[in-house]
ZALOMI-804115 format. One record per residue (C-alpha): residue in one letter; x, y, z. Coordinates in steps of 0.02 Angstrom, whole numbers, plus 50000, padded with zeros to 5 digits. Layout:
<nodes>
AXYZ ...
</nodes>
This chain:
<nodes>
M500005000050000 V500645017449955 S499715032050035 G498215020650059 V498235015849876 E498514998149819 I499854996649683 R499954980349587 R501794977949552 E503044967749650 Q504574978949637 R504614997649652 A506085008949612 P506645017249774 G506955035649802 T506535048949677 G506725039749510 V505375032149402 G504175022049510 G504485031749670 S503355044949746 A504565059349718 P503985075649799 R503405089949689 P504625104549682 D503155116649675 G502155108349813 T502775117949964 L502695134649873 K500885131749823 V500375126249998 T501195141450079 G500555153749949 E502285158349887 F502095150849712 A502085164149575 Y500575162149462 S500335171549300 S499195183949389 D500665188349503 L501765194449359 Y502425212049381 L503565224749297 S503815242249366 D503325250949204 M501875239649156 I500135245649114 W498475236449117 G497365229548982 V495485226848987 T494285219148861 L492585225948814 R491375211748781 S489705210248695 P488155209248807 H487205200448667 P487335182548605 S486975187748425 A486995205048347 W487645215548204 I488845229448251 R488305245948173 S489675256648248 V490975257848386 D491385274948462 I493015274448558 G493135293348580 P492435294148757 A493675280948814 L495175289348734 A494725305648821 M494825298148994 P496375301349102 G497675287549109 V497115279248948 L498535275148829 A497665265248691 V495955259548633 L495935246348496 T494605238348385 H494675225648244 E495335239548131 D496925239648234 V497345221148215 P499045222148126 G498935205248039 E497635191848009 R495995195548095 F495495177648130 Y496255163148227 G495745146248295 L496365129248352 E495675118948208 R494825132148100 R495275150548094 D493475156048120 Q493645166748276 P493985185548260 V495325193548367 L494045207348397 A492275206948328 V492235213848151 D490435216648097 Q489475205248214 V489525195948379 R489075177548395 Y489035174848584 Q488805184548744 G490525189848800 E491355190848629 P492815203448632 V492415219648541 A493755232048596 L495315233548704 V495915247148822 A497635250148898 A497805261849045 D498985265749188 H497835257749317 P496625243149302 E495155253449366 S495525267049238 A495545253849102 R493885246549161 R493045263549167 A493685267748994 A493045251248924 A491335254948997 A491365271948909 I491525264448735 V489885266148640 V489395251348532 D487825252048426 Y487135234248411 E485735227848302 V485145212948402 R484595197848300 E483875180648332 A485075169448426 V485255151348374 V485215142148539 D484425125148505 P485775113148442 R484505101148367 R483715115048266 A485455121248217 A485925104048154 F484345097948069 D483155112448031 P483505119547856 S482615135747904 C483795139048049 P484965153948022 A486785149547991 V487935154948131 H489385153948008 P489385153147818 G489295135247760 G488035129147888 N487955124648071 V488645106948070 V490475107648118 R490725088848098 H489635073648073 Q490515057248110 P489575040948079 V490095023748141 R489385009148044 V489704990848086 G488604976048042 S486804975647983 D485824965348109 F484804976848220 E483544965048296 A483614957948471 P482454949648599 V482854963048729 V482874981348680 V483124996448794 T483065014548738 G483445031048821 E483705049548791 Y485055057948894 E485695075448921 V487315082448992 G487375100649046 M488755113149009 Q490165110449133 D491525123249168 Q493345118949200 A493235130349353 F495095132649376 L495565144449517 G496885154249422 P495995166349303 E496645169749127 S498135181349142 G499805185849068 L501085199249035 A501625204848860 V503275214148845 P503775223148684 A505515218348624 E506905228348542 D506785218048382 G504985223548356 G504325207248423 V503535202948589 D503875191848739 L502315184448817 F502275176548989 V500645167149003 A499705152849083 T499295140848942 Q499265122448894 W500205123248729 L501515136648702 H501885133048519 V500095132248457 D499765148548548 R501255156248458 D500675149448291 Q498995158048313 I499675174148389 A501065178148265 P499995179248106 C498755190648194 L500175202148246 G500925201748071 L502545194848143 A503665180148102 P503475166148231 E505255168348296 R504835186248347 V503435180148461 R504225171748611 L503165163148742 T503675157848917 L502535147849030 A501995157349184 G501285149049339 V499665139949295 G498235139049419 G497335124349340 A496805121349161 F495795105349124 G495695109548939 A495095127648942 R496845134748914 E497055125548750 D496165140048665 L496785157948665 S496015170548784 M497005186548818 Q498605181948725 I498375191748562 H497535206148653 A498975208948775 C500245207948634 M499285220548527 L499205232948670 A501045230648712 L501585233448532 R500445248648514 T500995257248675 G502805251348685 R502485246648867 P502295229848955 V500435225848968 K499645214549098 I497905207349080 V497025197849220 Y495225192449202 N494095193449353 R493045178249393 E491505183649297 E492535187749142 S493395170949155 F491725162249130 F491545171748966 G493375171048918 H493645152348896 V492805137348817 H491765124948916 R491275106648906 H490065103248762 P488285100648821 A487575084948743 R485905077548694 M485985058948658 R484805045248601 Y485295027048627 E484535010148588 H485364994148647 G484844976948588 A485394961248680 T485064943048711 A483994937748858 D485554934948963 G486194952548929 R487464950148790 L487484964948671 L486924962248493 Y486814980048430 V486894998448477 R486045012948390 A486515030348448 E486445048748406 I487605060648498 L487295079348474 L488625090948545 D488335109748558 G489975118048509 G489365135748534 A489895150648430 Y491605144948366 C492445128848313 S493835127148443 S494195108448457 S492415102648418 P492935091448271 A494105081548383 V492815080748522 V491565073648398 G492855060748342 N493115054948520 A491255054048557 A490975043848399 S492435031848415 L492115028348600 G490225030448593 V489765012348635 G491015011048777 P492224996948820 Y491024983348763 E491034970448625 V489594972948504 A489494966848325 N488244979348254 V488354998148277 H487435012548195 L488035028548276 D488025046748223 A488975060348316 Y488725078748273 G489555094748330 V488595110648289 Y488785129448293 T487555139448399 N487555156648481 N487855148548649 P489545150548737 P490985142448641 C491425124848694 G493035115148672 A494215104548772 M493825098648947 R494495083649040 G493765068348953 F493515077448787 G491925070148711 A492095053348796 V491295059948957 Q489635064048876 A489505047448785 C490025037848941 Y488575044749042 A487345038848909 Y488035021448871 E488275017549055 S486495022849093 Q485955011048955 M486964996649029 D486024998949193 R484364998549099 L484924982849008 A485394974449172 E483664978249242 A482804972049084 C483784955649088 G483624953049276 I485504952849308 S486634963949411 P487404980049341 V489124972449368 E488724956149281 V488014964249125 R489624974049107 V490714958749139 R489804948749005 N490124962048874 A491824968648930 V493224971048805 S494894962648836 Q496554962048748 G496194956648569 S494434963748565 R493904974448419 L493104991448451 A491654998348351 T492915007448241 G493774991048198 Q495294995248303 V495994980448398 V496404982548583 D498234977048574 S498764979748754 P498114973348921 A496294977748956 P495754967649110 L494044975749124 A493094960449185 G494334957649325 M494294976049373 L492404975349390 R492434959549494 E493754966849609 L492744982649634 A491134973149668 A492004962349799 W492534977049906 P491484979150064 L490204992950065 P490295007050193 G489235005350349 A487725015550396 P488135033750437 E487965041350607 A486385051650626 G486495070450609 P487655082650521 P488815081950431 N488445063750391 M486705065950317 P486195073750150 G486275092450170 G487855090950274 V488195104650400 S486575113650352 Q485645100850460 A484275099750328 T483865081950380 R484215070350525 G483865054450429 E482025055350385 G481705051450202 V483495045750173 R483825030950060 R485475022950010 G485975018249833 V487465009749751 G487975012349570 Y489365007549449 G490185016149303 V491475010949173 G492415022349056 I493625020348911 K494705035148857 N495945037548716 I497675043448769 C498695055748663 F498085064348506 S497165053848380 E496575052648200 G498255055148113 F498835070348210 D500745071848209 D500865069948397 H502635072848459 S503705081148591 T505485087848597 A506685087348744 R508415094548768 V509485086848906 R511145093948964 V512375086649090 E513765097549161 L514715100949320 L513995113849438 G514965116749597 G516035101849554 E514555089849548 P513615082549399 H511995091549362 V510605088149236 L509595101749150 V507995096149061 H507195108448942 T505515105548858 A504035116348808 A502835105248904 A501605114849011 E501515110549195 V499685114049233 G499625105649403 Q499755087549347 G501535084949411 L502445084649244 V503985093649310 T504185079849439 I504025066149308 Q505365074149200 E506535074749350 Q506175056549391 I506535050749215 A508195060149210 R508735052649376 T508265035249320 E509105036149149 L510685045449201 G510915040349382 I511205058549433 D510205065349579 R510375083949544 V509085087949411 T508305104549361 V506855106549241 A506995123049147 Q505505134549129 A504485129248979 D504615141048831 T504655141848641 A506575142048636 V506495123048622 G505435112548503 S503585109648533 A503005097548667 G501205097948611 S499765101548728 S499575096748909 S497965087748869 A497355070648813 S498305063148961 R499795063148844 Q501265072248924 S501975057849027 Y501875047248870 V502545059248739 T503625071648834 G504145057648951 G504675048048796 A505655062948730 V506555065748895 K506955047248905 A507655047148728 A508715062748755 C509385055548918 E509835039248831 A510795049048699 V511725058748833 R512105042648927 E512845034748771 R514025049548749 L514515049248931 E514885030748922 T516015033948773 L516925047748867 R517175036349016 S517775021448914 G519565025048967 G519135022549148 L518715040549191 S517465044649326 L515935054649277 V516665070349355 E518315067849265 A517425065049099 L516415080949118 E517955090749171 S518795085049011 A517355086648888 G516315100448966 A514425099748951 V513595085448858 E511945090048776 E510725080748665 T509015085048591 R507775071848539 R506025071748467 Y504835057648516 R503285051848423 H502075038348472 R501535025648342 P500465032648202 T498585034348208 F497375036548064 P495815046948029 M494135038748050 D493305034547886 P492045048447854 V490685036047804 T490975020547911 G492005027548054 Q493245013448037 G495095015948071 D496475014148200 S496155031648264 H496935029948438 T498675025748499 Q498205020148675 L496625016648774 A496375017748962 L495055010249077 C494355015549245 V492895008549343 H491985016949487 R490765011949621 A489785025649708 V488795024549869 V487565038549904 D486265043450032 V484785053049960 D483445062750051 V482025059449930 E480915072550013 L482145086949996 G483095081149843 L484775081549932 V486215069549896 K487725064949998 V489045054249914 V489595042350051 E491035033849960 L491865032849791 A492915017649748 A493945015949590 V495025003149501 Q496135009849363 D497475001649255 V498915013849228 G500135002549137 R501525007649255 A501455020149396 L502855032749373 N502375041949533 P501075032949640 V500605047749750 A500375058949599 L499305045549519 E498215044749673 G497985063549659 Q497475062249477 I496165048949515 H495485058849663 G495415074749558 G494595066449409 S493325058249524 A492925075149601 Q492575083049432 G491485068349384 L490525069949547 G490305088449512 L489565084949340 A488405071949414 L487675082749551 M488025101349543 E489105108749405 E488195117449262 I488335133949173 Q486535139649162 V486205146648987 S484555154148934 G484315161848763 G486195161548740 R486495171248901 V487495164549048 L486505166249210 N487795160749339 P489545167249298 S490215166249476 F490785153449604 T489305158949709 D488095151949583 Y489165139649485 L489425125949613 I490945114649623 P491295100949751 T492145106849910 I493025096550042 L491325094350125 D490605086749966 M492005074449931 P491845057350012 P493245045250056 V493975038549893 R494655020949889 V495825017249744 S496645001849672 I497985005549542 L498374990949427 E499974989849327 N499844979949166 P501194987849056 D500784993748880 P502204987048771 H502045001748652 A502295015548781 P503815022348873 Y504045012349033 G502405003548990 L501425018349059 R499625022549019 G498955040249030 A497925041949188 G497225059549212 E495595058549116 P494835041049137 P494185043649316 T493185058749257 L492225047549137 S491685033549252 S491325043349411 T489875053249337 P488795038249283 A489235028949443 V488555043149552 A487035045149440 A486695026349447 A486805026549636 V485535040649647 R484385031049530 A484555015649639 A484095025749793 T482605034649716 G481945022749583 L481855037649463 P482535036849284 L483595052749302 C484175054549121 R485065071249142 V486625077249233 P486885086649339 I485475079249443 R484595093649529 P483585093349690 H481945095749597 D482375080649489 I482405069749644 A481155076449770 L479645065049774 P477895072649784 
</nodes>
């Protein structure tokens, strides 16, 4: 047992190398409040930037009068789309998003103008003084109408469907047992605590240096530079302290705006969003509407699945095409089924833009197919665990896309292990043990207990033919007479512990204890995004390869019997740079959905125990238990944290987290009204970490950050259903969904 977590491997590397629970170098600083986040950046001569945003979800812009703002004291610049020095549009997958609104706005909160001033309050007052004449128009807010109604206005030229991805396998869609359901997932926010922020500094060469909290330095640069009219090498990015990300920092927020203001004024410009602006300034999880039909034999073995998955991408494309691909390819879950007819759609609307969030399309589908598995179990008169065991994939199984699972996938055993764990005992009466917690809403009357299970399958790394790689530079030299390793990558540490993993790999491969990980920046080759649970795999692979190259050179230098110190004294520093790619993936066929679209797949299973006050509609999660196969645990304590964190976000989606949108307008842009789990909402979490190495991955590891977010949501929802007997086809489950008349 390590930190109360069971690890399934006989031998564990000691100390702070791969396999040990090395401490995080940023841990103490974050606990004590001394860590420097991007919002803490400061230069003595800096000024402040503020963004004016549209109050309307859809409108034409007739005119923008910046005169009143320019006349205010302390204002140094006011910019509109006419002041964009280069290309006016950017985007992750499609350049469809304007730097500043040109002739129209497509969502509430769209940036319209920028202000720079000598004080943040002066900048805010000036922004409020800008006069924009809007012609409000009908907002497209229903994703089904956007996708399928020919009379619906087009949010963008070319239509409202961003991507339609079918999956077609087999032709036999008859079965003795058929269960159907319609499911809905609300719009979840990443809810990171560190708001969007950064500091842009104009450079002597006419370029700009940007210090920013992001998930992908190079793709930021590749979007920023064309809009500034600059060559990429004149836009230099350095990662600033990141206060959480979970996907929302894959898209740009204030990056181009800060750089424009810095270049216009010749002064460093700092932009920090407040909490309300943060809700408008980043993408969210796609809301989903899903229809499923499962056909099976009388003993619960799947024969076919029909499904429609409709994802609301909001006003701009962001990563919607990739989210649709994930939802389609993983839309029937980790189950063997010979006949599949599935359609996944991503659509434009005038709702808030949606993009990457932990789980990335697989979360929405998982809630629906797991709810269906529970219905199938009930229809066949077998347990929820047994119906999953009978249909579970294993190594050698073929997914609905035709891809073969070619590494360990012990799903049936994971389910049996989870089901065998003892259940928690009855709670003590009174707060905080009852639903409602410390509010003392109930003392046990009307409280019922429920148990539910959830299974999720998640792709690891980028898919569908994306050139997914990372670059690492490793340098060994003498500092103070002792060998020292410097690791330099552009990989973003967003709280997941990547800096620690890089240190551990260097210690393991080179046998040198003193290791420093340089600040991530664009001075080294791209490391890709800190998303898709990919950095340990891809950047870990790059660091490992660079260390191996350095080790080979050191061994050559020492072939004459020199010590390491003597060899370094003679040769000086030894440095190598390596790029690592995982094995290739391929796009899904646009008609059949077939193809080896993923490089690695990960499994997690959850059991949730809840107490529900059916009179008040209150839920207390009593326990979460999880079994996850991680291939190999590089840092067991960090893994435990990832599983706990993913479980918490899944619990939040199940019971409380939703951006309320009405008519395209956000109703709850604050942490007062957008609820996230606190320490009082999180139950004890029991975790079993299995290690069945993936032969295709560095060290046999398997990405671990996202899978627990998938399976925890349907497990909690299933437990609430078991307690109440209600169908509960929507998450988050709200009190009025539960309370019995």
